[in-house]
C-alpha positions as CSV (number, residue, x, y, z in Angstrom):
1,M,-17.5,10.9,21.3
2,T,-16.5,11.1,17.6
3,T,-15.8,8.0,15.6
4,T,-13.2,7.1,13.0
5,L,-14.4,5.4,9.8
6,V,-11.9,3.0,8.2
7,I,-12.6,1.9,4.7
8,A,-12.0,-1.8,4.2
9,E,-10.0,-2.9,1.1
10,H,-11.0,-6.4,-0.1
11,D,-11.9,-8.5,-3.1
12,N,-15.4,-9.5,-1.9
13,A,-14.0,-12.7,-0.5
14,S,-11.3,-11.7,1.9
15,L,-9.9,-8.7,3.6
16,R,-6.7,-7.2,2.2
17,A,-3.8,-6.8,4.7
18,A,-3.6,-3.0,4.1
19,T,-6.9,-2.7,6.1
20,L,-5.1,-4.0,9.2
21,N,-2.4,-1.3,8.9
22,A,-5.1,1.4,8.4
23,V,-6.9,0.3,11.6
24,T,-3.6,0.6,13.6
25,A,-3.2,4.2,12.3
26,A,-6.8,4.9,13.3
27,K,-6.1,3.7,16.8
28,G,-3.6,6.5,17.2
29,I,-6.5,9.0,16.8
30,G,-8.1,7.8,20.0
31,A,-11.7,7.6,18.8
32,E,-14.0,4.6,18.4
33,I,-13.3,2.8,15.2
34,H,-15.9,1.7,12.7
35,V,-15.0,-0.2,9.5
36,L,-17.0,0.2,6.3
37,V,-17.2,-2.8,4.1
38,A,-18.7,-2.1,0.7
39,G,-19.0,-4.8,-1.9
40,S,-21.2,-7.5,-3.4
41,G,-21.7,-10.8,-1.6
42,C,-19.0,-9.7,0.9
43,G,-20.5,-10.9,4.2
44,A,-17.4,-13.0,4.9
45,V,-15.3,-9.9,4.6
46,A,-17.5,-8.1,7.1
47,A,-17.1,-11.0,9.5
48,E,-13.4,-10.9,9.1
49,A,-13.2,-7.2,9.7
50,A,-15.3,-7.6,12.8
51,R,-12.6,-9.7,14.4
52,I,-9.9,-7.0,14.1
53,E,-8.7,-5.9,17.5
54,G,-9.9,-2.4,18.3
55,V,-12.9,-2.3,15.9
56,A,-16.1,-1.4,17.6
57,K,-18.5,-1.9,14.7
58,V,-18.6,-3.0,11.1
59,L,-20.9,-1.3,8.6
60,L,-21.9,-3.5,5.7
61,A,-23.1,-2.1,2.4
62,D,-23.8,-5.1,0.1
63,A,-25.0,-4.2,-3.4
64,P,-24.1,-5.3,-6.9
65,H,-22.8,-1.9,-8.0
66,Y,-20.1,-2.1,-5.2
67,A,-18.7,-5.3,-6.6
68,D,-15.9,-3.7,-8.5
69,G,-15.0,-0.9,-6.1
70,L,-15.7,1.8,-8.6
71,A,-14.5,5.1,-7.2
72,E,-17.6,7.2,-7.9
73,D,-20.1,4.9,-6.2
74,L,-17.8,4.1,-3.3
75,A,-16.9,7.8,-2.6
76,A,-20.6,8.8,-2.6
77,L,-21.3,6.0,0.0
78,V,-18.4,7.0,2.2
79,A,-19.3,10.7,2.1
80,A,-22.9,9.9,3.0
81,N,-21.7,8.0,6.1
82,A,-19.0,10.5,7.2
83,A,-21.4,12.9,8.8
84,G,-20.8,13.3,12.5
85,R,-17.4,11.5,12.3
86,G,-14.1,13.0,13.1
87,H,-12.0,11.0,10.6
88,V,-12.2,8.9,7.5
89,V,-9.2,6.7,7.0
90,A,-8.0,4.4,4.2
91,A,-4.7,2.8,3.2
92,A,-2.6,4.8,0.7
93,T,-2.8,1.9,-1.8
94,T,-4.0,2.1,-5.4
95,F,-7.5,1.4,-4.0
96,G,-7.4,4.3,-1.4
97,R,-5.8,6.7,-3.8
98,N,-8.5,6.1,-6.3
99,F,-11.6,7.1,-4.3
100,M,-10.4,9.1,-1.2
101,P,-9.8,12.4,-3.1
102,R,-13.4,12.2,-4.3
103,V,-14.5,11.7,-0.7
104,A,-12.6,14.8,0.4
105,A,-14.1,16.8,-2.5
106,L,-17.7,15.7,-1.7
107,L,-17.1,16.7,1.9
108,D,-15.4,20.0,0.8
109,V,-12.4,19.3,3.0
110,G,-8.7,18.9,2.4
111,Q,-7.2,15.4,2.2
112,I,-4.0,14.6,4.1
113,S,-2.2,11.9,2.1
114,D,0.4,9.3,2.9
115,V,0.3,9.8,6.7
116,I,3.2,8.1,8.5
117,E,2.5,9.2,12.1
118,V,-0.5,10.4,14.1
119,L,0.6,13.1,16.5
120,S,-2.9,14.0,17.8
121,P,-6.5,13.8,16.5
122,D,-5.8,16.9,14.3
123,S,-2.0,16.7,13.6
124,F,-0.3,14.2,11.4
125,V,3.2,13.7,9.8
126,R,3.5,13.0,6.1
127,P,6.5,12.9,3.7
128,I,7.1,15.7,1.2
129,Y,9.8,16.2,-1.5
130,A,9.9,12.4,-2.3
131,G,10.4,11.6,1.4
132,N,13.4,13.9,1.9
133,A,11.5,16.0,4.4
134,M,8.7,15.4,6.8
135,A,5.8,17.8,7.2
136,S,3.7,18.1,10.4
137,V,0.2,19.0,9.2
138,R,-2.6,20.3,11.4
139,S,-6.2,20.2,10.1
140,S,-9.1,22.2,11.3
141,D,-11.6,20.5,9.0
142,A,-14.7,19.0,10.7
143,V,-14.0,15.7,9.1
144,K,-10.4,14.8,8.4
145,V,-9.8,12.6,5.4
146,L,-6.6,10.6,5.6
147,T,-4.7,8.0,3.6
148,V,-2.0,6.2,5.6
149,R,1.2,4.6,4.4
150,T,0.8,1.0,5.3
151,T,4.6,0.4,5.9
152,A,4.6,3.0,8.7
153,F,2.0,1.1,10.8
154,E,2.1,-2.4,12.1
155,P,-1.0,-4.5,11.1
156,A,-3.6,-4.7,13.8
157,P,-4.1,-8.1,15.4
158,A,-7.0,-10.1,14.0
159,G,-9.0,-13.1,15.4
160,G,-10.4,-11.5,18.5
161,A,-13.9,-11.2,19.8
162,A,-16.3,-10.2,17.0
163,A,-17.7,-6.7,16.9
164,P,-21.3,-6.3,15.7
165,V,-22.0,-6.1,12.0
166,E,-24.6,-3.6,11.0
167,P,-26.1,-3.6,7.5
168,I,-26.5,-0.1,6.0
169,P,-28.5,1.1,3.0
170,A,-26.6,1.1,-0.2
171,G,-26.3,4.4,-2.1
172,P,-27.5,4.8,-5.7
173,A,-25.7,3.3,-8.6
174,L,-24.4,6.4,-10.3
175,G,-23.4,4.7,-13.5
176,L,-20.5,7.1,-14.2
177,S,-18.0,4.4,-14.9
178,R,-17.9,0.7,-15.5
179,L,-15.2,-2.0,-15.2
180,V,-14.3,-3.3,-18.6
181,G,-11.8,-6.0,-17.5
182,R,-8.9,-6.9,-15.2
183,E,-5.5,-8.3,-16.1
184,L,-4.2,-9.9,-13.0
185,T,-0.6,-11.1,-12.6
186,K,-0.6,-14.5,-10.9
187,S,2.5,-15.6,-9.1
188,A,3.5,-18.2,-6.5
189,R,5.9,-15.6,-5.0
190,P,4.9,-13.3,-2.1
191,E,2.9,-10.2,-2.9
192,L,5.3,-7.3,-3.4
193,A,3.7,-4.8,-1.0
194,G,3.7,-7.2,2.0
195,A,6.8,-9.3,1.3
196,K,9.5,-9.7,3.9
197,I,12.2,-10.0,1.3
198,V,12.2,-8.1,-2.0
199,V,14.6,-8.5,-5.0
200,S,14.4,-5.5,-7.4
201,G,16.1,-4.9,-10.7
202,G,16.8,-1.8,-12.7
203,R,17.9,-0.6,-16.0
204,G,21.4,-2.1,-15.4
205,L,19.9,-5.5,-16.3
206,A,19.7,-4.2,-19.9
207,S,16.7,-6.4,-20.9
208,G,13.6,-8.2,-19.7
209,E,15.2,-11.5,-20.6
210,N,18.1,-10.7,-18.3
211,Y,15.7,-9.6,-15.6
212,H,13.9,-13.0,-15.6
213,K,17.1,-15.1,-16.1
214,L,19.0,-13.5,-13.2
215,L,16.5,-12.3,-10.7
216,E,13.8,-15.0,-10.7
217,P,16.2,-17.8,-9.6
218,L,17.6,-15.5,-6.8
219,A,14.1,-14.6,-5.6
220,D,13.0,-18.3,-5.7
221,R,16.0,-19.3,-3.6
222,I,15.3,-16.8,-0.8
223,G,11.5,-16.7,-1.0
224,A,11.4,-13.1,-2.2
225,A,9.0,-11.0,-4.1
226,L,10.1,-9.3,-7.3
227,G,10.2,-5.6,-7.8
228,A,11.7,-3.1,-10.3
229,S,12.7,0.5,-10.7
230,R,10.5,2.8,-12.9
231,A,13.3,2.8,-15.5
232,A,13.0,-1.0,-15.8
233,V,9.2,-0.8,-16.0
234,D,9.3,2.0,-18.6
235,A,11.7,0.0,-20.7
236,G,9.3,-2.9,-20.7
237,Y,11.3,-5.4,-18.7
238,V,8.4,-6.2,-16.4
239,P,4.8,-5.0,-15.9
240,N,4.1,-1.8,-14.0
241,D,2.7,-3.7,-10.9
242,Y,6.4,-4.6,-10.2
243,Q,7.3,-0.9,-9.8
244,V,8.7,0.2,-6.4
245,G,9.0,4.0,-5.8
246,Q,7.1,7.2,-5.4
247,T,4.8,6.4,-8.3
248,G,4.7,2.7,-7.6
249,K,4.5,0.6,-4.5
250,I,5.9,1.6,-1.1
251,V,7.7,-1.3,0.5
252,A,9.5,-1.8,3.8
253,P,10.7,-5.4,3.9
254,Q,13.2,-7.0,6.3
255,L,15.6,-7.3,3.3
256,Y,15.7,-5.3,0.1
257,I,18.1,-6.3,-2.6
258,A,18.6,-3.7,-5.3
259,I,20.3,-5.0,-8.4
260,G,21.4,-2.7,-11.3
261,I,19.4,0.2,-9.7
262,S,21.2,3.5,-9.6
263,G,18.9,4.9,-6.8
264,A,17.0,7.8,-8.2
265,I,15.2,9.8,-5.5
266,Q,11.8,8.5,-6.7
267,H,12.9,4.9,-6.2
268,L,14.5,5.6,-2.8
269,A,11.2,7.1,-1.6
270,G,9.6,3.7,-2.1
271,M,12.1,1.5,-0.3
272,K,14.4,3.4,2.0
273,D,12.5,2.3,5.1
274,S,13.5,-1.3,4.5
275,K,15.3,-2.8,7.5
276,V,18.4,-4.0,5.6
277,I,19.3,-2.8,2.1
278,V,21.8,-4.6,-0.2
279,A,22.9,-2.9,-3.4
280,I,24.7,-4.4,-6.4
281,N,25.9,-1.8,-8.9
282,K,29.0,-1.3,-11.1
283,D,29.0,2.4,-10.4
284,P,30.7,3.1,-7.0
285,D,29.1,6.6,-6.9
286,A,25.5,5.4,-7.5
287,P,23.1,7.1,-5.1
288,I,21.7,3.7,-4.0
289,F,24.9,3.1,-1.9
290,Q,24.0,6.1,0.2
291,V,21.1,4.2,1.8
292,A,22.5,0.7,1.5
293,D,23.6,-1.2,4.5
294,Y,25.7,-3.5,2.3
295,G,27.1,-2.5,-1.1
296,L,28.8,-4.6,-3.7
297,V,30.5,-2.8,-6.6
298,G,30.9,-4.9,-9.7
299,D,29.3,-6.5,-12.7
300,L,25.9,-7.8,-11.8
301,F,26.0,-10.4,-14.6
302,A,28.9,-12.0,-12.8
303,L,27.9,-11.3,-9.2
304,V,24.3,-12.4,-9.2
305,P,25.1,-15.9,-10.6
306,E,27.8,-16.2,-7.9
307,L,25.3,-15.2,-5.2
308,I,22.8,-17.8,-6.4
309,A,25.5,-20.5,-6.5
310,E,26.5,-19.6,-2.9
311,L,22.9,-19.9,-1.8
312,G,23.0,-23.5,-3.0
């Protein structure tokens, strides 16, 4: 029986939620699931991964050169442990997109990116043309390398009986790159990728000052994460980790509120799977209204304060 190798995403202290979505996608393949945890001092992460429902084994590679998740070192480790397996799966997050193409290249196979549905062990559905069409892809590669869109799969339940954790040899430290530093945005608000409510702003807000003055009070009232269109990020209103869209984060919250966002196709690709979409825009012909469940045409500088006041 072939096995599926899921690559865990973590910070060496705890497992990232995207790994749970990747495990659910792997379950659809129908093979035994092994999870690879590579890091430094990450035994707690391996123990957490071992309690994910459906995981048969956790492979733990603990070495200093895996501490920062450098793509070259991680890809070499994954490729070395892919022999004899049917599939290698990772979430289509920044982490997965960084190293999985290298894995596919090392294995000399094609990568199937952004999978949203598993039809069979060799057939998958992925969006193309910014999500305007869905392609069914069949792979004949011996090892199928997949990144999966986390919003398309429910997180696998955690907290079950622990699977065995097996230490494996670390690969060599290739020394091809090094981490110079990280600039992390700290916020008391929910993380954008996993939030149940998202408030996003676009170029219609006209400035970063307006973005913070109008959207932050609204987000705080309803417990929402903050997002933005690429136009707002490019204009410098907010950092690029706020960006929702084809080249940003893919989100599918219970409620998505788009304020001053026209609805370019690249933005829609990142949020149109939201359960309920509310749009506020002064242009009645803005494309965002084509996907919105509720639309409010008017001046956002008047409507957003009114909305905040109504929320009390």
